[in-house]
C-alpha positions as CSV (number, residue, x, y, z in Angstrom):
1,M,67.6,32.7,51.2
2,P,67.8,33.0,47.4
3,E,65.4,35.2,45.7
4,L,62.9,34.1,43.0
5,K,64.3,34.5,39.5
6,F,61.9,35.0,36.6
7,G,62.6,36.0,33.1
8,H,62.7,35.3,29.4
9,Y,65.6,33.3,27.9
10,R,66.2,36.0,25.3
11,D,67.1,38.4,28.1
12,V,70.0,36.3,29.2
13,E,73.2,36.8,27.3
14,A,74.2,34.1,24.8
15,K,77.9,33.3,25.1
16,K,79.9,31.4,22.6
17,V,81.0,28.0,23.9
18,E,84.8,28.3,23.9
19,V,85.6,24.6,24.5
20,E,88.1,23.2,22.0
21,G,86.2,21.4,19.3
22,A,82.9,23.2,19.8
23,R,81.4,24.6,16.6
24,D,78.7,27.2,16.4
25,V,77.4,26.6,19.9
26,T,76.1,29.2,22.4
27,I,75.1,28.9,26.0
28,R,72.7,30.9,28.2
29,W,73.0,30.4,32.0
30,L,69.3,30.6,32.9
31,V,69.7,29.6,36.5
32,S,73.1,29.0,38.2
33,D,74.8,29.0,41.6
34,R,75.3,32.7,41.0
35,D,71.5,33.0,41.5
36,G,71.8,31.1,44.8
37,A,70.6,27.8,43.3
38,P,72.0,25.3,45.8
39,H,71.5,22.1,43.8
40,F,70.9,22.5,40.1
41,Q,71.8,24.8,37.2
42,M,69.8,25.2,34.1
43,R,71.5,26.2,30.8
44,L,70.1,26.7,27.3
45,F,72.3,25.7,24.4
46,E,71.8,26.7,20.8
47,V,73.6,24.9,18.1
48,A,73.6,26.2,14.5
49,P,73.1,23.8,11.6
50,G,76.2,21.7,11.2
51,G,77.5,22.7,14.6
52,G,78.1,20.6,17.7
53,T,80.1,19.9,20.8
54,P,83.2,17.8,21.0
55,L,83.2,14.2,22.4
56,H,83.8,14.7,26.1
57,T,83.0,13.4,29.6
58,H,82.2,14.9,33.0
59,A,82.2,13.7,36.6
60,W,78.5,14.8,36.9
61,E,75.3,13.8,35.3
62,H,73.3,15.9,32.7
63,E,69.5,16.0,32.2
64,I,68.7,17.2,28.7
65,F,65.5,18.4,27.1
66,I,65.4,19.1,23.3
67,V,63.4,22.4,22.9
68,K,63.6,22.6,19.1
69,G,65.4,21.2,16.1
70,T,66.9,17.9,15.3
71,G,70.3,16.4,16.1
72,A,72.2,13.4,17.3
73,I,74.0,12.5,20.5
74,A,77.2,10.5,20.1
75,L,77.8,7.9,22.8
76,E,80.3,5.1,23.2
77,G,77.9,2.7,21.5
78,G,77.3,5.0,18.4
79,E,74.9,7.8,17.6
80,K,71.2,8.2,18.6
81,P,69.0,10.8,16.7
82,F,66.7,13.1,18.6
83,A,64.2,15.8,17.9
84,E,62.0,18.4,19.6
85,G,60.4,16.9,22.7
86,H,63.0,14.2,23.4
87,F,64.8,14.0,26.8
88,I,68.2,12.5,27.4
89,F,69.9,11.4,30.7
90,V,73.7,11.4,30.4
91,P,75.2,9.6,33.4
92,A,78.4,10.9,35.1
93,G,81.4,9.7,33.2
94,A,79.6,8.9,30.0
95,L,81.4,9.9,26.8
96,H,79.0,12.1,24.7
97,S,78.7,14.9,22.2
98,F,75.7,16.8,20.6
99,R,75.4,17.6,16.9
100,N,72.8,19.6,15.0
101,T,71.7,17.4,12.0
102,G,69.0,19.8,10.8
103,A,68.7,22.9,8.6
104,A,67.5,25.1,11.5
105,P,69.0,26.0,14.9
106,M,68.7,23.4,17.5
107,Q,68.0,24.3,21.2
108,F,68.3,22.1,24.3
109,L,68.0,22.7,28.0
110,C,70.8,21.1,30.1
111,M,70.5,20.7,33.9
112,V,73.7,20.0,35.9
113,P,74.6,20.1,39.6
114,S,75.4,23.5,41.0
115,G,79.1,24.3,41.1
116,T,79.9,22.6,37.8
117,K,80.8,24.3,34.5
């Protein structure tokens, strides 16, 4: 049986996202399959002003919550702006990217199925 995990996000190491095309993005794996989470993983991304992720797709869904900042998600039909408090559902197979459009760092939580990267 997995143990309860409790902590502050700042105590989890922020690692640079090394995917080709990512600019000024870090990730903190808050809860993952390494913690014994059998179904979901929770990650916190931070994107510096002007930074973003490349346009990409996955075989799994994403559930996103914007913690702070402003940005835009690029989808096949164009871009949609977002800000603190917005949530986003990215279905499996949907082409998408995230971009910080503000002057301050942007943070978002991203939940994905366990076993995905």
